[in-house]
C-alpha positions in Angstrom: 117.7 93.5 169.2 118.8 96.2 171.6 120.2 95.6 175.1 116.9 96.9 176.7 114.8 94.3 174.5 116.9 91.6 175.8 116.5 92.7 179.1 113.2 92.5 178.7 112.7 89.1 176.9 114.7 88.1 179.7 112.6 89.1 182.5 109.7 87.8 180.3 110.9 84.4 180.5 111.8 84.5 183.9 108.2 85.4 184.6 106.7 82.4 182.6 109.0 79.8 184.3 108.0 81.3 187.8 104.4 80.4 186.9 105.5 76.8 186.7 107.5 76.6 189.4 105.1 74.5 191.4 104.5 76.9 194.8 101.4 77.2 196.0 101.8 81.0 194.7 102.7 79.8 191.3 99.6 81.3 189.6 98.8 84.8 187.9 96.1 87.3 189.3 93.6 86.4 186.6 94.5 82.8 185.5 92.4 79.6 187.0 94.3 77.0 185.4 96.4 73.7 185.6 100.3 74.3 186.2 101.7 71.0 184.9 104.7 69.0 186.3 104.7 71.3 190.0 105.9 70.0 193.0 104.4 67.2 194.5 103.1 67.9 197.9 102.8 71.5 197.7 99.2 72.7 197.4 96.5 74.4 199.7 93.7 72.2 199.8 91.4 69.3 198.4 88.4 69.2 196.2 86.4 65.9 196.4 84.6 65.4 193.1 81.4 63.6 192.8 80.2 62.7 189.2 76.7 62.7 188.4 76.3 59.2 186.2 73.2 60.1 184.5 74.5 63.2 183.1 77.9 61.5 182.0 76.0 58.5 180.1 73.7 60.9 178.2 76.4 62.0 175.7 78.0 58.4 176.0 76.1 56.5 173.3 79.0 54.4 173.0 79.5 53.8 176.9 76.2 51.2 176.9 78.3 48.4 178.6 80.2 51.0 181.0 79.3 49.9 184.3 78.5 53.6 185.1 75.7 53.6 182.8 74.2 50.3 183.5 70.5 51.2 185.0 70.7 48.0 186.8 73.1 49.4 189.1 73.0 51.9 191.6 75.2 54.3 190.0 74.1 57.9 190.3 76.9 59.9 192.2 80.0 58.2 191.6 83.7 59.5 193.2 85.2 61.3 190.1 88.4 62.4 191.9 90.0 64.2 194.6 92.3 66.8 193.5 94.9 69.1 194.9 94.3 72.7 194.8 96.1 76.0 194.9 94.3 79.0 196.1 94.2 79.6 192.5 94.9 77.3 190.0 96.0 73.8 190.6 98.8 71.0 189.9 98.8 68.3 187.7 100.6 65.4 186.4 103.1 65.9 188.9 105.6 63.1 188.1 108.7 62.7 186.7 110.2 59.8 184.2 108.2 57.2 184.2 104.5 57.2 184.5 103.0 56.2 187.9 101.5 52.7 188.4 98.8 52.0 190.4 98.5 48.3 192.1 96.1 45.9 191.0 94.8 45.7 194.6 94.0 49.2 194.8 92.2 49.0 191.6 89.9 46.3 192.6 89.4 48.0 196.3 88.4 51.3 194.1 85.9 50.1 191.5 82.9 50.2 194.0 83.4 54.0 194.1 84.9 54.6 190.7 83.3 53.4 187.5 86.5 52.5 185.6 90.0 51.2 185.8 90.9 53.8 183.4 89.6 56.5 185.7 91.1 55.2 188.5 94.8 55.5 186.8 94.2 58.6 185.4 93.1 60.5 188.6 96.4 59.4 190.1 98.1 60.0 187.3 96.7 63.7 186.8 96.2 64.4 190.5 97.3 62.2 193.0 100.7 62.4 192.1 100.9 66.2 192.8 99.6 65.2 196.4 102.9 63.6 197.4 101.1 60.5 198.3 101.2 56.5 197.3 98.3 55.3 195.2 97.4 53.4 198.4 97.5 56.6 200.6 96.0 58.8 197.8 92.9 56.3 197.8 92.4 55.8 201.3 92.1 59.5 201.6 89.6 59.7 198.7 87.4 56.9 200.4 87.4 58.3 203.6 86.0 61.7 202.4 83.6 59.7 200.1 82.3 58.1 203.0 82.1 61.1 205.0 79.5 62.6 202.4 76.0 61.8 202.7 74.2 61.9 199.2 70.7 63.5 200.0 67.7 61.1 199.5 66.2 62.7 196.7 69.4 62.1 194.7 69.3 58.2 195.5 67.9 56.7 192.4 65.5 59.2 191.4 62.9 57.9 188.8 62.3 61.3 187.4 64.4 64.3 186.4 64.1 67.3 188.2 64.9 71.1 187.6 66.8 72.7 190.8 69.1 75.9 190.9 72.6 75.2 192.0 71.8 77.0 195.4 68.9 74.2 195.7 71.1 71.5 195.1 73.8 72.8 197.6 70.9 73.3 200.3 70.1 69.9 200.1 73.6 68.5 200.6 73.7 71.0 203.5 70.5 69.8 204.9 71.9 66.1 204.8 75.3 66.8 206.3 75.8 68.7 209.8 79.2 69.6 209.2 78.5 71.0 205.5 78.6 75.1 205.1 77.4 76.9 202.1 81.1 78.0 201.3 82.5 74.6 201.3 80.3 73.3 198.3 79.9 73.9 194.6 77.7 72.8 191.9 79.0 72.3 188.1 77.1 71.8 185.1 77.2 71.3 181.4 74.7 71.8 178.8 72.4 72.7 181.2 72.6 69.3 183.1 74.1 68.7 186.7 77.7 67.4 186.2 79.3 66.9 189.6 79.2 68.2 193.2 82.4 69.5 194.5 83.4 69.9 198.3 86.3 71.3 200.1 88.7 69.9 202.7 92.0 70.9 204.0 95.3 68.9 203.8 94.6 66.9 206.9 90.6 66.0 205.2 88.9 68.5 207.8 86.0 70.3 206.1 87.1 73.9 204.7 86.0 77.0 202.7 86.7 76.4 198.8 88.9 79.0 197.2 88.7 80.8 193.8 88.3 77.8 191.8 85.4 76.8 192.7 83.5 79.9 192.7 79.6 79.0 192.0 79.0 81.5 189.3 82.0 80.4 187.3 81.1 76.8 187.5 77.8 76.8 186.6 76.1 80.5 186.1 72.7 79.4 185.3 69.8 80.0 187.6 68.2 76.2 186.9 69.5 73.1 185.8 68.2 70.0 184.8 69.1 66.9 187.1 68.5 63.9 184.7 67.3 60.7 185.9 69.4 57.4 184.9 
């Protein structure tokens, strides 16, 4: 290998290292992806993710005993998570050494909003650690934002499935929440079904416009999707 080759190789390694350095600018021009083990507390905004349980339960034949899939309970939109985001891409698994520990009191307090202990632990490990907040602080913020959102009446224990465009779904949420603007919300789908609603907030938990990660056409490009009933 020539000296020029060595120089080019060194530059490539340095570029690769910079992409995982953990700053809010740590992304390339085209990529919207996770940056593992980034610097905790260094991010641009939050995304609150509300998951539509009927879609989750469609593919979870082995989850009949999961509270999220118990049709006797009102489990339509559940709190899936609160995700710190970069302007492009997002940090993930921002912990060093031992895996993070979520106190049992926090687990008990969050079970009314999140369907399983495993999800609560996973969400703090994967996303909460990147906020720089303790489990208590992180889930206090998640609950505050969850309580801020009014779910449209049409999504409250629906008895029949509906067929809507992502824009229709967004419009129903905007109508139910005076503070919500079109650039603050996105709808995601999977296999033609509503998967979740994503709403964006700044680091002080005030509503804000979403970034490149929540471009609607990327998350759900379909003209119409199914909203399965429980």
